[in-house]
N, C-alpha and C positions, 0 to 999 in steps of 0.2 A: 581794894582802894591802894596808892601807890603810899610805902611808907616811906619814900623818901620824900615825899613831897607832904605832908600832911596835914593841909593846909584845908581841905575839906571843896575844892576843888573839883574834886574829882569825886564825888559825890551822888550820886543820883537813885530818884527813888521811885522802887520800882512797885508799884500795887498790886493785891491779885493774884499771890505770885503762892500757885498753890508747885512742889517736889516731893517726891517721894524718895529720894537720896540724897543725902551728905556724905560730904569726903572733909576731913579736917588734917588738918599738918599743923603739929603743933600747936601755937592758940588761933592757928587762923581756919574758917570755915570757907569752904566752897560748896556753894547750894545750886549744882544744875536744874535748868527746871523739867517739869517733870516731864519722864518722855525722851528725856534728849542723852539716855544714856539706858542702856541694856538693866547693869546691877542694882538692885533696890536695897536699900535700908543703909548702916553704916558703917564707914570703909575708914578704916583711920590708916595714915600712912606710917608703917615701920619704919622710920628711916633708920639711921646713927645716929647716936646723940649729938654726938660732935658738927651735924646738917641740923639738927633740928633748933639746936642752939647756938649760933653762928650768925651772928646779927647782920655778918654781912651776906648770908647766902637766903638769895629769893628763891621761896618754894613756888611754883603751881603745878597745876595739875596737868598731865600730857596728855590723858584717854587711857580708856579701857579695852582692851578685845577681851573675845571669850572664845574660847577653844572648847568643842562636845571629845567628851572620851570616844572611841570604837567602841564597837554596837557588841563588844565581849564587857564591857564596864556599864551594862544598863543595868540597872536595877528597879525589878517588877514595873517592868513599859516604860520608863524614864529615862531618855537619856542624860546623864549628867554632867557637868560642862565645870569648867573654869575659869575666873576672870584673871588678867593679867593689867594694875594697875600700875601708870608711868608718872615716874616726877620725874622734874625738870628742874633741874637750880639753874639760878641766875645769879650774878655779881650786881654792884651795884649799879652798873655801865648797862645791865636788862644782857648780860654775853651769856650764853650757853657753857657755864662749866662742867654739869655733871647730868648725867643722867643714870634714875635706878628705876629698876623694876621691880613691883611685888606680887605675887602669887595668892591672890585671895588673900585670905589675914598671916597671911606669914611674913618674915622680913623681909628686907627689900632689899634686892643686892643691887652691886653696881654695873652697869652696862660699860662696855670699854667701843664706843664706836670705831678708834681705831683699828680695830681688830676686823672690821671691813674696811678699813681704809675710808673709811665718813670723815670728814676732816672739815673746819671751815664753817658750822654749823651757824645758819641763822634766828631762826626758831625748831622749836617743836610742840606742835600742838595738834588735837582730838591724831591723837599716833603717828601725824605726820610729820617726819622730819625734811625742813627745809633747807639747801648749802647753799652757800656763793655762786656755785660753778653751775646751778640753775637745774640742779636733781632734784629728786621728791623721791622719799625712801621712806616704807610705812612699816609698825614696829608691830612683826605681830604675836610675837612671846619672851621669854627671856632670852633666847638661844638664833631667832631667824628675822634677820630686817629682808623689805623688800624690794624690791627699787617698783617705786609706781607711779610715778610722772615726771614729765619732761615739761623744762619752762625754756623762757626765750633764750636767757643768759648763753643757755647751752647753745641753743638752735642758730644763734648769732656767732658762736665761735670759728661754726664749722663751713666749710663754704658750702658744699650741697648735706646737705644735714640729712636727708635720707638713706644717702649711703654709707654717713658715718654712725643714725642711727641700725641702721641694717646689723654694721658691723659690731659694732656696742652688745647689743643685743646675741651675737654671736659667743661674742668671746664674755658675756656673763652666761648662760648655760652652755658652754665650754668648763666652766670653772668649775659650775655648779653639780653640771657632770662627775668630774676630775677628769675630761680628755684637755682640761690644759689646768699648767698648774695657778696655784696665788700667788699673785708680785709678793716679792719678799718681804714688807710691812702687813699682810692681811695674812689674818688666822685663819678670816669664818666666810665662807662665800656670803656674795648677794644672789638672793633670789628674783622670781621675779613677779610681781602681781600678775594675776589672767590678765587682766587689759590698765592700757595706761591710758592717763590722764592728759593733757597736751594744751601749756596755752603758750602764750605770745603768737601765736598762726594769726593772722589779718586779712580780712576780706579785700582790703584795697589800703592806698596810699595816705585817706584819711584813719587808716587803723581800727576797721571796725575789727571787733575782735571776732573769732572764729572758735566753733566750740569743736573740738576734734579730741577723739582716740581710737584705742590701735590694741585690738584683738590678738593678743597673743596668740592661740592654737591657731587662729584661720589668717594669720600672716594680714589682716584685713584693715584700711583706717576707715573711720565714720567722720564725715566733713559736714557741719550745717552753720548756718545762719544763727549769731544771736542775735535777740530782740530785748529790747529795754524790758524791764521788769519780768525778765522770764529767766528761770534756773532751768534746767535738763539735767539729765543723770542715766546713768549709764546700767541700762537690767542688762541686756547680755543679744549674744547674739539668736540669731533666730533657725532654730537648730534645723528647720523640714528643711530652707531656702538654702541654709548658709550665705548666702550674700547679704543680707539686710542685718538689724537687728533692731533691738528695741527699745527704748527711750520714754523717761517718764518727764511730763513737762508739769511747774510748777508755773500760776501767773499772779504777779503783784503779794507772791513772799505768802500765798494764799497754803497752808500746810491740807487744807481740809477738801482744796478739789485740784486734783491730779489728772493729766491728761495724759492716753497713754500716744505716743509716736511711733512712725518705722523712718528708720533712712537704708536709705541701700552702699556698700558698702564699695571702697577704692581697693585696691591689691597695693601692695606696698613694689612692686617694682612701673606702678602706673604715677610713684610721687612724682616725678619729674614733668610732668604730662601736666600738672596742677598747679606746685608752686616754682614759683622765684624767688628764690632765697626766703623770706616767712611770710611773703604777700603771694595773693591766689592768682595765678595768673588770668582767668577771667570772672568776674562777679557768678556770671550762671553757673562756673562750676561748682559752685558748693551744690552740694546736696541740699536739697528742698525736705525739711521734715512732712511726711504725710502721717496727716493729722486718721484720730480713729475716726468718723463719723458714728453720730447718735444708731443708729444702725445702715445695714448697708441701703444706697439710696438719698442717704440723710444726708445733708448740709452742715450739718451742728456737729460740734461735736460732744465726745461723751465725756464724760467727768466722775472719776471713781476717788473714792474715799480710801480703798489700800489694793495693791496691786502685787502677783507674786509669780516670778518667770517657773513657768514650767518646763517637760519636753516636747509637749507638744506646741506651745505658745505662754499665754499672760493668762493667768485668772486671776479676774477682778472681779472687787464690789462695787459700785457705783452710786452713784449719793441718790441713786430713787433706789437703791434697794434693789438689784438685782444682781446674781452672781452670775458673771458671765465667763465663758472660754475663747478668746480670742487669738488665730492663726492667720496666717497671710494667703493670699489665695491670688497666683496671676498680679495682679498690681492693685487689687482691692485687700480687701478682709470677709473672713467667715465667722462669723461671730454668733455663738451656740450660748443657747439661755441655759444654766443649769437649776438654779435654786432662787428661786423669790424671798426677800427677808421682812421682818417687818415694815423697815422702813419704805417701800413699795407705798402700802396701802395702809391706812387708820383703820380699817377694818381687822387687818392682820392682828391688834396689840391688842388681844384678848385678855382681859381680867384674871389677876389671876385666883387658879380655884373655879374659871369659869368654862367653857366652850362654846361652839358657836353652832345654834342651833340650825339643821337639813330646812335648804326651803326658806330659809329665815330672810328679810332684806339684805344684812348685810353676809349670808351665802349663795345668793344670788348676782349681791353686788361685787364680792371675789370674783366668780366665776364668772360675770361678765368684762370684767376688766382682763382677767387673765388671758379671755379667748380673742379680747382686741393687743393684748401686748404678745403673742405667740406670732401673730401676724408678721411679724418685724423681724424673728432671730430662728435661725434653725436652733432645732430642738431635738431631743431623746422624743420616747415616746413618755414618758412620765416626766412630770417635774416635782419635784418635792419642794414644797412650801413651809418658812421659817416662820413660826408663831411667838409672842411673847412668853417667857416662863418655860422654855425648850418643850415647848411643844409644838407639832410640824405634820402637816399635814400633803396631800399628792394631788397633783394634778395629769390627769391621763387626757394629751392632747390630740388624739385620733377620734376620741367619743366627748370629749368637753365632759368630760365628768372628776368630779370634785369631791375629794374625802377628806375628812380632818377631823378632830379628835372628841370624842363626845363623852358624854357627864350618864354616871350609874349614879343612884340612891339606895343606901340599903340602911339597916341603923348604925351604921360608923359615921353617917355622913354622906358627902358627895365625893364623888370620886372619878377623875380627870383620867381617860384611858386614852394616851398618847397612841400612833399612829408610828412607831422607832421606824420598822422597816417594810417596807413595800415583797408580797414576794411575786405577785402577779395579775393579770386580769382576766379574765373570760370576756374575749369579746363579742361570745356568742351569746351567752343570758345576762351582760352589761354585769359582771358584781368583783368583787376585788379580796384579796386576802390581804392581811397584814400581819407583823407581829408586834406586840404591845406589855413592854415592859409598866408592872403594876405594884410596887414595892418590890419582894419577895416573888413575886408571882414573874411569869410572861407566858403570855397568854394569843392563841392562835383568834384573831379579827376576821369574819365575814363580812365584809359591807356592799347592799347596793346600788345602785348608779343613781341613786335620789341623794346619797351618803346618808341613808337609813344604815341602823346595825341590823343583818340580818340573823347573825350568832357570836356567840364568846365562847370559847372552849377553853377553858383553864387550864390553865397549868402547862398548856403542850405548845408553846411559840419555841421553844428549843428544839422540837420536831425537825421544821425549814429551815433552811438559808437561803440565799440569792444573790447568783452574778448576775451579770452581764445578761447570757447564751446560758447560765446551768438555775433550779431547782434543784438546790442540795436537800436528801432526807435522811435524818441524821435519828433514828427511832431512839439507838441507846438501849436502855434495858428492858423496850418495850418488843413482844414478837410479836404482838398480832393489835393492828390497828381499826379501832373502833370506825363506824363508818364518820364520827365528826373529825377525825381528824383525817380524813381526805383532802387534798388541796387538788382545786381544777381548774389551770390556769393555761395560759396561753407559753410558752415553752420552749425552745430547740428542741432540750432533752432534760430528761431526771436522773439523774444522780446518786446512788443509795451509797 
């Protein structure tokens, strides 16, 4: 609500809003939508009293950043994080007058943007500082500000913005590393974000906007056309090919349906060939986004609910429940199926304290669907199946063998034996071994090709571990293995 115009005209009803975070500043409440910020719970602005109680100050939440502590600060395998909350103070005319930073629940301290030689601030929102000269800066923590973007105002001031940009980046880098002194009025260097976003470059005289990013480490630009009702996000450079980058597309603001795309790069030295001022010289010079097909040879794009950039490419979970690894191959893509989740098939959605009976209708249906599915993707020898209630099974592609959790009955009731880790497969006799955690017990399971249990060796699951190329035997205090303790599977090597 605008406190200087309390007529109610700015009041809007929001129905069915759910949140898991609340920010409060004085008597004001900020209620972000669920999932829009990483920090959870109630965060109170611990600002000075003269700010909280000043009727001429308008306090607005300016975003939160999260920092991981180094590996030496890990406690019981959990990485500790700290949060920096930023509070922007405006006057009645909505001019930015102050900026405060608050680490977790500590007292907020004032950040002086003049220390970084940043002046004429237009706005601070979602940790991004917008300035009148067209430069965008990102707030990192209580001591660090990074250059994060270049706007049209800055571009228009430069006769040849490509040369000016390169000089500016070189200057910031030298100041950051101490090779060049800071200006007299500046006491803290400005760092540079891993990639920069450009706004204001256009495709033609009709001023159709372009989406442009610059990867700092590789000194490459990525340019693509903007379509209506489409948002594009930079994921990162292709670590394998080095001359392209991965992007995420969202159509029609549907956050639950994301598409992965690929754009080839333009070297910084080539900018003059592509732009006349802020206008692209030729429309066909804008790099077309290459969408990821549903599978190799398909013309339909594949949609994701979650994606993550990894060293070898992209790992993502599709709206159909498939976990895929995607890498660039020549001018196409290599798509490898890693895991199948319950979203893929209703038959994978088992009830709690239940299992799927081997050779039942559901069992055969799962086997049939996976057999059809693997024809479209590259795959490893074995594919993991995630079921409901933290259960999981395994499918051996070459032999079309399906192994699923099973149940046993005793005086204590029904027990579900999950197949937590696969130790390997015997292709001669068509059986497989698994580790199964059952309460305090870690059991060794042997199963036949029809999915039936051949043997349960209780409390012997910790004897073996498996990597991609090794079966590891760790006998511990056991000096002699019994016949039941031996595991006979296809594996390149055994490590004892």
